[in-house]
SEBANU-117500 format. One record per atom (N, C-alpha, C): x, y, z; residue in three letters. Coordinates in nm, 2 decimals, padded with zeros to 4 digits. Layout:
<sites>
       x       y       z  type
       X       Y       Z   ALA
...
</sites>
This chain:
<sites>
       x       y       z  type
  -00.13  -01.86   00.18   UNK
  -00.21  -01.74   00.18   UNK
  -00.12  -01.61   00.16   UNK
  -00.15  -01.55   00.03   UNK
  -00.05  -01.43  -00.02   UNK
  -00.13  -01.31   00.05   UNK
  -00.06  -01.20   00.11   UNK
  -00.12  -01.07   00.17   UNK
  -00.03  -00.97   00.07   UNK
  -00.11  -00.88   00.07   UNK
  -00.04  -00.78  -00.04   UNK
  -00.11  -00.63   00.02   UNK
  -00.02  -00.52   00.01   UNK
  -00.07  -00.40   00.05   UNK
  -00.03  -00.32  -00.06   UNK
  -00.11  -00.21  -00.10   UNK
  -00.06  -00.09  -00.18   UNK
  -00.11   00.02  -00.12   UNK
   00.01   00.11  -00.12   UNK
   00.01   00.23  -00.06   UNK
   00.12   00.33  -00.08   UNK
   00.11   00.46  -00.05   UNK
   00.21   00.56  -00.06   UNK
   00.32   00.56   00.08   UNK
   00.44   00.55   00.01   UNK
   00.54   00.57   00.13   UNK
   00.55   00.70   00.21   UNK
   00.52   00.66   00.34   UNK
   00.51   00.78   00.41   UNK
   00.64   00.82   00.48   UNK
   00.71   00.70   00.53   UNK
   00.84   00.75   00.59   UNK
   00.93   00.60   00.58   UNK
   01.06   00.63   00.57   UNK
   01.18   00.53   00.59   UNK
   01.26   00.56   00.71   UNK
   01.22   00.46   00.80   UNK
   01.31   00.48   00.94   UNK
   01.47   00.43   00.92   UNK
   01.55   00.48   00.97   UNK
   01.69   00.43   00.98   UNK
   01.73   00.27   00.99   UNK
   01.82   00.24   00.91   UNK
   01.87   00.10   00.90   UNK
   01.92   00.08   01.04   UNK
   01.88  -00.06   01.07   UNK
   01.95  -00.11   01.19   UNK
   02.02  -00.24   01.16   UNK
   02.12  -00.28   01.22   UNK
   02.20  -00.38   01.20   UNK
   02.26  -00.44   01.35   UNK
   02.26  -00.56   01.34   UNK
   02.36  -00.64   01.45   UNK
   02.41  -00.75   01.40   UNK
   02.46  -00.81   01.52   UNK
   02.53  -00.96   01.50   UNK
   02.43  -01.06   01.58   UNK
   02.40  -01.18   01.51   UNK
   02.32  -01.30   01.59   UNK
   02.40  -01.41   01.54   UNK
   02.34  -01.54   01.59   UNK
   02.40  -01.66   01.59   UNK
   02.42  -01.70   01.47   UNK
   02.35  -01.64   01.35   UNK
   02.38  -01.68   01.21   UNK
   02.44  -01.59   01.14   UNK
   02.51  -01.49   01.21   UNK
   02.59  -01.40   01.12   UNK
   02.51  -01.24   01.16   UNK
   02.58  -01.15   01.06   UNK
   02.53  -01.00   01.07   UNK
   02.37  -01.02   01.01   UNK
   02.29  -00.92   01.08   UNK
   02.16  -00.90   01.02   UNK
   02.14  -00.74   00.99   UNK
   02.05  -00.70   00.92   UNK
   02.02  -00.58   00.89   UNK
   01.85  -00.58   00.88   UNK
   01.80  -00.46   00.91   UNK
   01.66  -00.44   00.90   UNK
   01.62  -00.29   00.90   UNK
   01.53  -00.28   00.81   UNK
   01.47  -00.13   00.81   UNK
   01.33  -00.12   00.81   UNK
   01.25  -00.06   00.88   UNK
   01.13  -00.01   00.90   UNK
   01.08   00.09   00.82   UNK
   00.96   00.08   00.77   UNK
   00.89   00.20   00.67   UNK
   00.75   00.18   00.70   UNK
   00.69   00.30   00.67   UNK
   00.54   00.32   00.69   UNK
   00.48   00.34   00.55   UNK
   00.39   00.28   00.52   UNK
   00.30   00.31   00.40   UNK
   00.17   00.37   00.45   UNK
   00.09   00.45   00.38   UNK
  -00.06   00.46   00.40   UNK
  -00.15   00.42   00.30   UNK
  -00.23   00.32   00.35   UNK
  -00.30   00.24   00.23   UNK
  -00.39   00.33   00.14   UNK
  -00.44   00.28   00.00   UNK
  -00.52   00.35  -00.05   UNK
  -00.66   00.30  -00.05   UNK
  -00.74   00.35   00.03   UNK
  -00.87   00.30   00.06   UNK
  -00.96   00.41   00.08   UNK
  -01.09   00.37   00.11   UNK
  -01.18   00.47   00.13   UNK
  -01.14   00.54   00.27   UNK
  -01.10   00.45   00.37   UNK
  -01.04   00.51   00.49   UNK
  -00.90   00.47   00.51   UNK
  -00.79   00.55   00.47   UNK
  -00.64   00.50   00.43   UNK
  -00.62   00.49   00.59   UNK
  -00.53   00.36   00.61   UNK
  -00.45   00.34   00.75   UNK
  -00.31   00.33   00.70   UNK
  -00.24   00.38   00.81   UNK
  -00.08   00.37   00.81   UNK
  -00.04   00.25   00.88   UNK
   00.05   00.18   00.80   UNK
   00.10   00.05   00.84   UNK
   00.24   00.05   00.85   UNK
   00.32   00.01   00.96   UNK
   00.45   00.01   00.98   UNK
   00.52  -00.14   00.94   UNK
   00.59  -00.15   00.84   UNK
   00.64  -00.27   00.78   UNK
   00.79  -00.27   00.80   UNK
   00.84  -00.43   00.79   UNK
   00.98  -00.44   00.79   UNK
   01.05  -00.50   00.70   UNK
   01.14  -00.44   00.65   UNK
   01.24  -00.52   00.53   UNK
   01.35  -00.55   00.60   UNK
   01.38  -00.69   00.58   UNK
   01.53  -00.77   00.64   UNK
   01.60  -00.78   00.53   UNK
   01.74  -00.80   00.56   UNK
   01.84  -00.84   00.47   UNK
   01.83  -00.76   00.34   UNK
   01.85  -00.81   00.22   UNK
   01.85  -00.76   00.09   UNK
   01.73  -00.68   00.05   UNK
   01.61  -00.71   00.13   UNK
   01.49  -00.62   00.10   UNK
   01.52  -00.47   00.15   UNK
   01.60  -00.44   00.23   UNK
   01.66  -00.32   00.24   UNK
   01.69  -00.24   00.13   UNK
   01.75  -00.30   00.06   UNK
   01.82  -00.24  -00.07   UNK
   01.69  -00.20  -00.18   UNK
   01.59  -00.30  -00.18   UNK
   01.46  -00.29  -00.27   UNK
   01.40  -00.16  -00.22   UNK
   01.40  -00.13  -00.09   UNK
   01.32  -00.01  -00.03   UNK
   01.41   00.12  -00.08   UNK
   01.54   00.10  -00.10   UNK
   01.61   00.22  -00.14   UNK
   01.57   00.31  -00.27   UNK
   01.49   00.22  -00.35   UNK
   01.48   00.28  -00.50   UNK
   01.35   00.36  -00.47   UNK
   01.30   00.38  -00.35   UNK
   01.16   00.45  -00.32   UNK
   01.18   00.56  -00.25   UNK
   01.11   00.68  -00.26   UNK
   01.11   00.80  -00.19   UNK
   00.98   00.84  -00.14   UNK
   00.96   00.91  -00.04   UNK
   00.83   00.93   00.03   UNK
   00.73   01.00  -00.05   UNK
   00.63   00.95  -00.07   UNK
   00.51   00.98  -00.19   UNK
   00.48   00.89  -00.30   UNK
   00.59   00.79  -00.29   UNK
   00.59   00.69  -00.43   UNK
   00.47   00.58  -00.39   UNK
   00.43   00.55  -00.48   UNK
   00.31   00.44  -00.45   UNK
   00.38   00.29  -00.47   UNK
   00.37   00.21  -00.39   UNK
   00.43   00.08  -00.41   UNK
   00.34  -00.03  -00.37   UNK
   00.38  -00.14  -00.40   UNK
   00.30  -00.25  -00.36   UNK
   00.40  -00.36  -00.30   UNK
   00.34  -00.42  -00.17   UNK
   00.45  -00.49  -00.09   UNK
   00.37  -00.64  -00.06   UNK
   00.41  -00.72  -00.07   UNK
   00.39  -00.86  -00.02   UNK
   00.43  -00.89   00.09   UNK
   00.35  -00.93   00.22   UNK
   00.40  -00.94   00.35   UNK
   00.36  -01.07   00.40   UNK
   00.42  -01.10   00.51   UNK
   00.39  -01.21   00.60   UNK
   00.39  -01.14   00.74   UNK
   00.29  -01.20   00.83   UNK
   00.27  -01.17   00.95   UNK
   00.30  -01.26   01.08   UNK
   00.38  -01.24   01.14   UNK
   00.43  -01.33   01.24   UNK
   00.43  -01.28   01.38   UNK
   00.39  -01.34   01.49   UNK
   00.40  -01.33   01.62   UNK
   00.48  -01.42   01.68   UNK
   00.53  -01.38   01.78   UNK
   00.62  -01.45   01.87   UNK
   00.59  -01.42   02.02   UNK
   00.60  -01.49   02.10   UNK
   00.61  -01.47   02.26   UNK
   00.73  -01.47   02.32   UNK
   00.77  -01.36   02.42   UNK
   00.87  -01.35   02.50   UNK
   00.83  -01.30   02.64   UNK
   00.86  -01.38   02.73   UNK
   00.79  -01.31   02.86   UNK
   00.68  -01.27   02.91   UNK
   00.59  -01.38   02.85   UNK
   00.44  -01.37   02.84   UNK
   00.39  -01.24   02.78   UNK
   00.45  -01.17   02.69   UNK
   00.40  -01.08   02.60   UNK
   00.42  -01.12   02.46   UNK
   00.32  -01.07   02.37   UNK
   00.34  -01.11   02.21   UNK
   00.36  -00.99   02.16   UNK
   00.46  -01.01   02.05   UNK
   00.52  -00.92   01.97   UNK
   00.48  -00.97   01.80   UNK
   00.44  -00.87   01.73   UNK
   00.38  -00.90   01.60   UNK
   00.49  -00.81   01.50   UNK
   00.54  -00.90   01.38   UNK
   00.60  -00.82   01.28   UNK
   00.56  -00.84   01.15   UNK
   00.54  -00.73   01.08   UNK
   00.48  -00.74   00.95   UNK
   00.61  -00.72   00.86   UNK
   00.65  -00.87   00.80   UNK
   00.76  -00.84   00.74   UNK
   00.73  -00.83   00.57   UNK
   00.79  -00.77   00.50   UNK
   00.78  -00.74   00.36   UNK
   00.89  -00.84   00.27   UNK
   00.84  -00.94   00.21   UNK
   00.90  -01.01   00.15   UNK
   00.92  -00.99   00.01   UNK
   00.84  -00.87  -00.05   UNK
   00.85  -00.84  -00.19   UNK
   00.83  -00.70  -00.19   UNK
   00.89  -00.61  -00.26   UNK
   00.86  -00.44  -00.26   UNK
   00.90  -00.41  -00.40   UNK
   00.77  -00.36  -00.45   UNK
   00.80  -00.33  -00.59   UNK
   00.71  -00.19  -00.62   UNK
   00.72  -00.12  -00.74   UNK
   00.63   00.02  -00.78   UNK
   00.51  -00.07  -00.80   UNK
   00.39   00.00  -00.77   UNK
   00.25   00.00  -00.78   UNK
   00.21  -00.01  -00.94   UNK
   00.29   00.08  -01.02   UNK
   00.24   00.08  -01.17   UNK
   00.11   00.11  -01.20   UNK
   00.07   00.21  -01.11   UNK
  -00.05   00.27  -01.16   UNK
  -00.19   00.17  -01.09   UNK
  -00.13   00.08  -00.98   UNK
  -00.23   00.00  -00.94   UNK
  -00.35   00.08  -00.82   UNK
  -00.33   00.19  -00.82   UNK
  -00.43   00.28  -00.75   UNK
  -00.57   00.24  -00.76   UNK
  -00.65   00.22  -00.67   UNK
  -00.79   00.18  -00.71   UNK
  -00.87   00.32  -00.75   UNK
  -00.92   00.27  -00.87   UNK
  -01.02   00.40  -00.91   UNK
  -01.16   00.35  -00.87   UNK
  -01.25   00.45  -00.85   UNK
  -01.39   00.41  -00.83   UNK
  -01.43   00.35  -00.97   UNK
  -01.52   00.25  -00.96   UNK
  -01.57   00.17  -01.09   UNK
  -01.63   00.26  -01.19   UNK
  -01.70   00.37  -01.14   UNK
  -01.78   00.45  -01.23   UNK
  -01.67   00.54  -01.30   UNK
  -01.59   00.60  -01.23   UNK
  -01.47   00.67  -01.28   UNK
  -01.41   00.61  -01.39   UNK
  -01.37   00.46  -01.35   UNK
  -01.28   00.40  -01.45   UNK
  -01.36   00.37  -01.60   UNK
  -01.49   00.37  -01.58   UNK
  -01.57   00.33  -01.70   UNK
  -01.56   00.45  -01.79   UNK
  -01.54   00.44  -01.93   UNK
  -01.55   00.54  -02.04   UNK
  -01.68   00.63  -02.03   UNK
  -01.68   00.74  -02.04   UNK
  -01.81   00.82  -02.04   UNK
  -01.88   00.82  -02.20   UNK
  -02.00   00.80  -02.20   UNK
  -02.07   00.77  -02.30   UNK
  -02.10   00.94  -02.38   UNK
  -02.09   00.96  -02.48   UNK
  -02.13   01.06  -02.56   UNK
  -02.26   01.09  -02.56   UNK
  -02.33   01.20  -02.52   UNK
  -02.47   01.23  -02.49   UNK
  -02.50   01.29  -02.62   UNK
  -02.61   01.25  -02.70   UNK
  -02.67   01.32  -02.83   UNK
  -02.77   01.43  -02.79   UNK
  -02.83   01.43  -02.66   UNK
  -02.93   01.53  -02.61   UNK
  -02.86   01.66  -02.57   UNK
  -02.91   01.77  -02.59   UNK
  -02.88   01.89  -02.56   UNK
  -02.86   01.89  -02.41   UNK
  -02.75   01.97  -02.36   UNK
  -02.73   01.98  -02.20   UNK
  -02.88   02.02  -02.13   UNK
  -02.95   02.11  -02.16   UNK
  -03.07   02.13  -02.11   UNK
  -03.16   02.00  -02.08   UNK
  -03.14   01.89  -02.18   UNK
  -03.23   01.77  -02.18   UNK
  -03.19   01.70  -02.09   UNK
  -03.05   01.68  -02.04   UNK
  -02.98   01.59  -01.96   UNK
  -03.02   01.59  -01.83   UNK
  -03.01   01.49  -01.76   UNK
  -03.03   01.49  -01.62   UNK
  -02.92   01.56  -01.54   UNK
  -02.92   01.61  -01.40   UNK
  -02.83   01.67  -01.35   UNK
  -02.75   01.60  -01.30   UNK
  -02.79   01.46  -01.28   UNK
  -02.67   01.38  -01.21   UNK
  -02.70   01.23  -01.29   UNK
  -02.59   01.16  -01.30   UNK
  -02.60   01.03  -01.36   UNK
  -02.53   00.96  -01.29   UNK
  -02.57   00.82  -01.31   UNK
  -02.48   00.71  -01.25   UNK
  -02.33   00.69  -01.27   UNK
  -02.29   00.79  -01.37   UNK
  -02.15   00.77  -01.41   UNK
  -02.07   00.86  -01.34   UNK
  -02.14   00.98  -01.27   UNK
  -02.08   01.07  -01.18   UNK
  -01.97   01.01  -01.07   UNK
  -01.86   01.06  -01.04   UNK
  -01.79   00.99  -00.94   UNK
  -01.86   00.99  -00.81   UNK
  -01.92   01.09  -00.78   UNK
  -01.97   01.13  -00.67   UNK
  -02.07   01.00  -00.63   UNK
  -02.14   00.94  -00.71   UNK
  -02.24   00.84  -00.70   UNK
  -02.17   00.70  -00.70   UNK
  -02.03   00.68  -00.69   UNK
  -01.98   00.56  -00.73   UNK
  -02.02   00.47  -00.59   UNK
  -02.02   00.35  -00.60   UNK
  -02.04   00.27  -00.47   UNK
  -01.91   00.25  -00.41   UNK
  -01.90   00.23  -00.27   UNK
  -01.78   00.23  -00.17   UNK
  -01.73   00.10  -00.18   UNK
  -01.80  -00.01  -00.25   UNK
  -01.74  -00.13  -00.27   UNK
  -01.73  -00.19  -00.38   UNK
</sites>
């Protein structure tokens, strides 16, 4: 199952590093805000060389992030990590309302004969 988030970069936290039984590790947390009707802020974690991928982005940039979610238990408490395993520019992947993305048809009737609202107006776009 592939999980993917698209959002605007809100904040990049300081890089952390340490020594483990498998050698030196680095990680960096960052926060993106999803591009939805009800945007959510999500804190993600980049490990190892993925911290370098994160360096190409600045706050406000739109990015697409492939993630894996993993939980682990420690002393009867559960901890969940949202790990970014691919970070890339979104390339205009922002979701546009269906009606707004459709080309507008040229009306041949005079403006006075046209209805005040049409189903092509952005305000009438369905939220799903």
